[in-house]
N, C-alpha and C positions, 0 to 999 in steps of 0.2 A: 484248164486247170490246175491253181494255185498249191503250190509248194508250201504242207504247211507241216509242224511237230506238233506233238498232244503229250497235256502230263492229267493222270489222272487223280483228281482233288476232291479232296473230303476233312470237314474239318478235324474228324479224328485222323486221318492218318495221318503217318510220320513223315512220308514225305511233302506235308502239304508246306514249310518251312521251303523248300527248295521248289516248287512250284508258284510258286510267291516270291519267292527273288528272283525265278527267270519269268514270273512277267515281269516285274521293276524292270527287266535289263533287258526284253520288250522295244516295251517303254520306250525308255531312256534310245533307241535303237533308231527309233520315228517307227519299230513295228504297231503289230495287230492283232486284237486280241477272242478270241472268240469264248466269249465265257454269257457263265450261269447267270441268271438275274430268280426275283420273286417266281415270274411265270417261267421267261420263252428263254431262251439262249440269245444271246445280245451276239454287238459285234462292231468294238471301234480301240483308239490310237489315243496316246495328247488329243490335249485339248491343241490343236491348232489346224491352221487351214489345208497347209499342204498332206500333211494325214488320213484327214474329213478326206479328204480328195481320193486317195486310198481308199475309203472304204467303198466310199461312193462306186469307184473303179471294181470292187467287188465286190458289189449288188448292182453295178448294172444300171443304174439312178443318180435324174438327176439331186443335187443339194439345194435348185431351187428348188427344187417344189417338195421338198419334205429337211429341213439340216437337221443335222442331228442334237441325242441330248446330249446335255449338262450333266454328267453325276458327279456324284460324290463316296464319301464316308459321312458327310455330319454338312449341316447349314455354313459351319465357319468355312467350312473349305471354300466354299461354293459366293458366300459376300468373298471374300480374300480376293479370288480370282476374279474375278467378275465387278469387278464393284460398282459400274457405270449399270445396275440393274435397280428398277425400282423394288422394296418389300411393300407393297399395301397392306397395314393391319391385319389382313379380311386373308393375304395371303402369308401370312407366319402366326394365323388361327391356323390355316391346315397342317403346313408347316410340324408346324407341335402336338398336329394330331393326328397324325400319319406319316410321318416320316423321324426312324426307315423305312420306306414302304413301295407298296404298288397309286404311286401320286406321282405325276408331272404337274409342273407350271408354267405358262407362258406368262414373262416377264418382262413391260416393258421395255429395255434395253439403250433407246436415246433413235433404234434407225427404224423404227413404226413399223419389223416384223419382230420381234418379242425373242428371245433368249429361252428356252424349254431347258428345266435345271429338276431334277428330282435328286434324293437322299435312298440311295440302295440299299436295302435287307436283303440282299446274299449272303450269306455269311466266308461264305470264297471270293466272289472278290467286292465284300469289304472291306475285307482280311489285304487285301491288294491294290487296294486303293486307300489304306490305312496306312498300308507303305511307301507305299506312292508317293504317294503326301500333294498331291494335287487335283482334279479333278479328270475324269475324261468323256472324250464324246463317245458315242454309242447309236446307237442303231438294231433292232430287231433285226437274226443273224435270219436270212433266205436273201435267193433274189428277185432282185424287183417282182409285183406281181406272184407272189407264193404265198404262203403260209411260215409262219414263224417257224424253225426251228425248234423242237420240245423235250428230245430223246440228242442220244449221243447219238442212234443210227444218225437219224436224218441230220444232226445238223455236222456230221460223216461225207454225207451224199450232198448236204448243199457245200461243200468247202473243194470235195471234188470238180464240184462243176460252173463254179469261178472264177477268174484270167486268174495269168499267172503277175502277182504285182513282187512292184521289190523289195520294199521292207520281206521285211521277218515277220512269221505269222506262226501266231501260235493259238491252240485249240486246248483252254480250260478242261478235260469230260467233268461232269459233276451228276457225268448220266441220266437219269428221266426228273428232267422241271413239273412245275402241276401246273403248266399250260396257261394254255385263252383264257378270260380273255383278259389283256397284257391292262400299262396302267395304264388306272382313270387319269384324263389329261385339264385343265385346266385354266381358264385362258385369264389374264390380267390386265388385257390390253386395254378392254373399252370400261367406261361406265363403270359396272358391274361384274359381276364374279363368271363368268361364261365357259358353263360343261364344253368341251368339244368333242367330248371323246368316255364313254360312261364303261370305265372297265371292271378292273378291282372291287374301286373304291364303289359303291357301288352314289349313283349323282341322289340320293336325301341322308347317306350319310353324308353326301358333302354336306348337304342344304341345316343340317340340323348342327354342324363344327358351326359352319358360318352364323349363324346365329347368336350362337353359342350354346350350346345344349351338352353339347361333348358329343366324339364318335362317338 
């Protein structure tokens, strides 16, 4: 059972400023956030290998099978943090059309595996990311093989079943989220863009945007 603390978050609450500073402090300490996204709850921390390993241990899964997505408050932050990423014209077109939002792009990074990136749209985690000033690594809040948490209760039940880790863990409780489907995943590792997973952004909207018809 993992030890964690929690704070209720909403852009309208008076405690939001305190919650954001608390979240930033946890990130600075190498800790982990259970946080809202546009669709489901996520879990992650500073975009560092040692923090990625803590998240993988909490979920009970291998990073080799599914590396964490790097999420940020804006595209400029991603470009500054990961200068090795290649941004084809089509990738920039999708980013402009659907970010911030539920679209994840897999970009070439020189390793052959690529790096998955997204500009997150949920106002709570966006506020945290702006205050943090850098991307975080994130994945869905669930144990390996199970469905992602959508409600506060599901999130707490999931955290209660995760193993304990040395890093501090903070749950940003935004109550009930919209839920599945998760973000749409588009890869730019091949010769042409490929929709690896159709999610919150329909595949036909992706194709229209790529053809210049808009979103």
